[in-house]
N, C-alpha and C positions, 0 to 999 in steps of 0.2 A: 504494500500500500504506500504510494508516494504521497508526500506532503501536499495537501490540497491548497489551492489559492482560494480567493473569495468565491464561495459557491452559493448560489441563490435559489436554484430550483432544480437540482440535479438528481435527487434521490427519491425513491418511493417510500410509502409509509403503510404500515398495517393499521387499519382502523376497524375494529370489530363492534358490531351492535347486536347484542344478543341478550336474551333474558336468562338469568341464572338464579338459582336459589340462594338465600342468604348464606354468606360464608364461602361461596363457591366462585370460581372463575368462569368466564365464558369459555365455551368449547373453541379451541384454536381453529381459525379458518386460514385458507390459503392467502398469502400476501397479495394485495392488489397493487398493481403498478399505476400510480396516479400522479399526474404532473402537478407540481406546486403552482399556485395561482398568484403568488406575490414574490417580492424580493427584498433584500436588505441593501441599503446604500451605506457604504462606509463614509461617515462624516469626519471623524477624527480618531486618532489613536495615540496613546502614550505608552511606550515600553516600560515606563516606571524605572528608568535607569538600568534596565536589563537585570534587575535583581532576582527575578523569579520568586516563587513561593508567595504569590499575592493571595490575599483572602478576600473578606467581604468588603462591601462598598457602602458608603453613605454620601449623599449629595445634598448640598444646601447652599442656596445663593450662587455665588460664582466659584464655588469650590467643591471638589470631590475629595473624600478621605478614603484611603485604601489600606486595609490592615494586612498583616503578615501571618502566614501559616507556620513560620518558624520563629525562633528567637534570635536575639542579638548575641553574636559570639565571633571570635576569630575563626576563620575557615580558609585554609590554603592561602595564607598570607593576605587575605582580604577580610574585611569586617562585613559579615552578613548584614544586610539592611533589614533588620527585624522590627523596625518601628512602623509608624503610620505615615504613609506618603500623603502630602497635601498637594493637590493638583488644581491649578487655575483653569477653569472651564468657561471663562467669560466669552471666549471665542471657541466654540465647540470644535472647529476645524483644526485648532492648534492647542490641544490641552498641554499644559506645561507644569512640570513639577516645580513648586516654589518653596518647599520645605519638607521636613520630616519630624514628626513627634518621636523623640527618642529618650534615652535615659535622662533622668531617673524614672520618669513616669511611664514610658513606653520603650519597647525594644530591649527589655531585660532578659537575662538568661532564664530559661524554664517557663516562659509564657509566650503564647501566641495571641495576637489581637485578631481573633477569628470572626467575630460578629460586630458590626457597627450599625448604629442607627442615630439619626438626629431627631430630637424632640423639637420639631420645627417652630412651633409657636413661641418656644422659650429659648431658642438658639443654644440648645444643649446637645453636645455630642456624647453619646453613650457607647462605651467600648467594653465588650465582653472578652475576657481572657479564659481560655479553657485548655484541655489536655494538649500537651506538647511533647510528643514521644520521640525517642531515638529512631524507632523503626519507620514511622510514617512521616514525621516532620523534621527529622535531622536536628533535633534539639540537643542542647548541651548536656542534659542529664535526664534520667528517667523520671525524676520528680518534676512536677509542674504546678503552676499556680492557677487557681480559679479565682476570678474576681470580676467586678464591674468597676469602671472608672467613668465619672461624668465630668465633662469639660464645658466651660463657657466659651462659645465661639461667636459671640456677638461682636459686631463692628470690626475693629482692627484685630480682635482676638481670633478672627477666622483663620489667620495664618500663624497665630501664636497662642494656641488654646491654653486656657488656665484651668488647672485642676480644681474641681469643686468638692468632690467626695469620692471615696473608694469604699466598697463593701465586698465581702468575700463569701458568697454562697457557693455550693457546688453547682456548676453550670455547664451548659453546652450550647444552647440556642435560646432565643427569647423573642417574644412578640410584644410590640409596643402598642398599647391601646390608649388613645386620648379620648376623654369624655367629650362626645359631640356637643353636649350642652354647656361644657365648661372647659375651654382650652387650657386653663391653668391647672387642670387635674389630669393625671395620667397614671396608668398602671403598667408594670412589667410582669408578664407571665413567663417565668424562667423555667426551662426544662433541662434535665440533666443527662438525657440519653440513658437513664436508668429508671428505677422505680419511683423516684421522688421528683417533686417540683416545688417551686416557691413562687409566691405572688407578692409584689412590692408596690406600694403607693409611692411614686417618685415625686409627687407634687412638691414636697419640701425643697427639692433641689433648686427650684427657681429662686429661692431665697437663701441658698447656701446651706440648707438643712440636710439632715440624713434621711434616706428613704425609710419608710415604715413597712416592716414585714407584716403582711396580712395573713400569710399561710406558709407553712413549710411542712412537708410530709409526703405521704404516698399520693401518687397522682389520681388514685381512686377510680381509674377507668376499668379495673377488673382484669388486667392482664397486660403482658408485654412491658416494654420500657418506653416511656414517652420521649421520643427524640425531639419533636418540635410540635408546635400547635399554632393555630390562628384563632382569632376571636371575632365574632360578628360585630358590625358597626354599632348595634344597639347594646352590645355587651351582655347579651343573654346566653349565647352559645359558644362553646369551645370545641374546636375540631382537632382531634388528637391523632397524630401519626405515631403509632405504637410499635414500630419495628416489627419483630416477629409476632406481636400481638395484634397487628393489622390496624384497623381504623375504628374510632369511636366518637360519638357526640356526647358532650357533657354540658350540664347547666352550670354556668359560672356567674350567674346574675347576682348572687349575694355579694360578690366582691366589687363588681362594677357599680352596683347601686348603693354601696356603702352600708349594707345591712349589718346590724349587730350580730356577733357570733356567726360569721359567714361560714358556709360549707360548700364543698363541691358535691354535685349530685349526678349520678349516672342517668343518661337518657337512653343510650344504647346498652342493652343487657349484655353481660359478659358472654353468654352463650350465642349471642347474635352478632358478635363482632366478625366482619369479613376478614379472613386471613389468607395468606398465600405463601408459597415456598420462598426461600432465600432470606436475606437480612430484613426484608419487609419495608413497611411504610416509613419514609424519611420525612416527607413534608405533605401537608394537607391544607388546601385553600378552597373555600367555598366559592362557587360561581355566583355572580351578582344576581340577586333577586330570583334565583332558581334553586330548586331543591336538588342540587348536585354538588359534589365535592370532587376536585381534581387531586389525586394522591400520586406522588412520585416516589419511587425507590431510588436509593443510591447504592450501587453495588461496585465495589472496588475490583481491581484486577486480581488475577490468580496469586499474586505475591502475598495476598492476605488470606489465603485459604485456611491457614492455621487458626484464624479468628472466626471462621464460619463459612457459609456457603457463598463464596465470592468467585469472581471470574466470569468469562464469557458464558452467556450472552448479556451479562450485566443487568442494569435496572431500567425500567420504563414507566409509563404512566397508566393509571387506571381511573376510570370515571365511575364514581359511586353515586347511586341514586339514594337520596335521603328523604324521599317523600314520606316515608315512615322512618323517622330517625331512631326508633327503637330497633329497627331491623334494616340497616343499610345493606344495599346490594350492589356488587360490582356488575356493571352493565357493558363496559367496553374497555379496550386497551388502546394505547397509542405507542407504537414502536417506530424506530428507524430501522433500516435494513440490517445494520450491525447488531440489532437486538434479536435477530432471528437465529434459532439454533443452528441452521445450516451455515451461518457465517463462522461458526466455531469448528467446523470440520473441513479438512482433516486437522487434527491437533497440531499445534505449532508451538515449539518450545521457545521461540524467539520472544523477548519481551514485546508486548503490544500495547497499543493505546487502550484506554478505558472509555467505552461508549455508554456512559451511564447518565440517566436523568439526574437532576439535582434540585434546583430551586425555581418555582414558578411565580410570575406576576401576571394577573389576569385583568383585561378589560372585559366589558360585557360578553364579547364573543371571540376574543383572541387569548390564547395562552402563550405567553413568552416564557420559555423554559431554558435555562442553562443545561447543557447536556454533555459535559466533559469534552471528549474528542469529537462528539457530534455537534459541537458549536452551540449556537443559539437557535432554538427551534421556535417557529411561530405556528401555532396550531389553531385551526378553525374549530371553535366550540359552539357554533350556532346550534347544532344538534349534538348535545353531549353524548348521546348514545352512538354517535358515528363521527368521532374526531378525525380531522383531515389535515394534511400538511398544507400550510400557506407558503412558508419560506424557511430557509435556513442560512446561517452564516457560519462558515468555518474559517478561522483566521490563518494567515500565513505565519508559520513559526519563525520566531527570531533565530538568527544564526547561533546565538550564544546567550546564556543567562548565567549569573553567578552561582545560583543554587537550583539544580533540577529537583523536582519533586521525585523522591525515591520510588514512589508507587505509581503515580499517575502519568509522569512524562519521561522519566529516565529510561533510556533504551528504546523508546518508541519512535517510529518514523513519523507519526502524526505530530507529536510534541505539542499538543494543545489540550487544554482542560478548562473549558468555560465553566464557571463555578458559582458566581454570586447570584443573589436575587437580582434580576434586572430591575432597574429604576427608570421610570419614564418621567422626564422633565421637559416641559415646553415642547412636547411632541417628539423628542429624541430619546433613544433608549441607551442607557449607560449600563455596562456589564463588564466584569473583570474575568480575565483568563488567568489561572494560577501562574502559568509560565510567561505569557506574552503580554500582560499588562491590561490597560484600560481601553475599552472600545466604546465609541459613540456612533450609534447607528440610527438610520431612519427606515422604518418599515413602509414599503410601497405595495399597493395591490388591494385585493378584496378587504373590506372592513377597515382600511387604513385610517379613515376619519376618526375611529375610536381612539387610536393612539395619538393622532395629530392634535386632538382637542385637549389632551391631558396636560395640566400644569404640573402635577406631581402625583406619582403613584408608585407604591412598592408592595411586594407580596407579604412582607412581614410587619406591617403596621396598618392602621386604619386611617392614616393621614391623607390629606390632599383630596384627589378626585374620588377616593373611595366613597365619600358622602354624596357625590354627584350620581354615582352608579347605584347606590343603595341608600337613599335618604332615610333619616331617622325621624319618627314622629315627635313633635314637641309636646311636652305635657300640657294638658288643657287646664286653663284657669276656670273655665265654665264648661260643665259637661255638655251643654247644648251647642257649644262652638263646633264648627266643622273641623275635620282633621286638617292639620297643617304640618307639612314636612319641613324639616330643617335642611335647607339647601344653600350651601355657601355661595357667596357672590361670584366666585370664580367659575362656577358651573355655567357654561354657556348654553345657547339655544339647542345645540346638538346633543347635549347630555340627555340620557333617558330620563323620562319623568315618571313619577309614581302612577 
């Protein structure tokens, strides 16, 4: 497999639409060769100084912040750039690195800045540090630090962030939920990729205070390990990706409503959780205003077989019908050709790329999903029971990076691993490749207006255009008043209405 240049409509997709009993997968069907109907235009690219091992992305104002999958340490007479890159994106055609958040607050040994999010209304950058192993991340030691750090990035501090607070729960990923009725109130739903989770009220950060822990304990979903989750705009439902435990819907309304003595409550019964083989559900994001959830697996290459069922044909997407949330049902799958079992034959001992799904961001009818060596996928979700390819973008590998990912790119001819949650800002799509840096793209083709209209959208928070796509009812002062939806001013005439 030769390294691919920018590909926009070249490969076919498997899209199945079948009815299946709860907990079962659709019966596999023969792959259909279908031409993509759209394309991606490359607007801008920053190689991030060819450092490699890039992680999650946050975008705010004229700047993008890109974390690191490895830590800061001497390596082969070079200092690995394990801090957070600050990129000026005021001209998206020429994104430029203008700084790096480094020691003592970032880029320390034994920690990776894996997840980043900006609490936009308060100009606060939140950085999650999680496991940083020798085997997967080439970190300095087997011990690693788990923590959150929050930074003030208002005004001139955008390029010189000031630490507000640090706190240290066991963590792996998080969802940022801002109260639609009060932008000065926000919660973090922190997941551990284990049996536990924590919920924090981060509202005090805006005044320099410490987050308030509302919950810490078992995730209560009745099985598996909660890898990540998303929360509905109105704060009533949590959608859990439970790895080998599959998928589950939970009631999280006690926490978002501020109820006394809050508790997590199951909506999906344990016996009704849909599960499937392999490492299982990695991310779960609900479609806007429809009773469907898009769930994606992340399956690493065969180098991690010792840790479980990894390797070809890696992980892909599943469309789950939650019209009855007590009994979710897998109705369809979305694969790229490399996710077909036939791609794995004959067995090849040469190190190969990892063509696995990872993180989704959804407009009403498009799923933009990072897919490791499969690049960025744009999926037509108009009919969730029959997802189809719209476009894909596969980056040209850089000729050299300081640190190759030992599992995802080292030894691979593809040398690409698109990884972050895509972020849509002012109609452009920002996404990071672990090896090759920050890409700024424009989607063209069917349904393109849905992305063009977006001022801000990301798959791991409810900020920005999320409230245009799924408005929240305002509380009534008078029971006889007609229903009124909370629709922000930036929602334009093209945004779907209630």
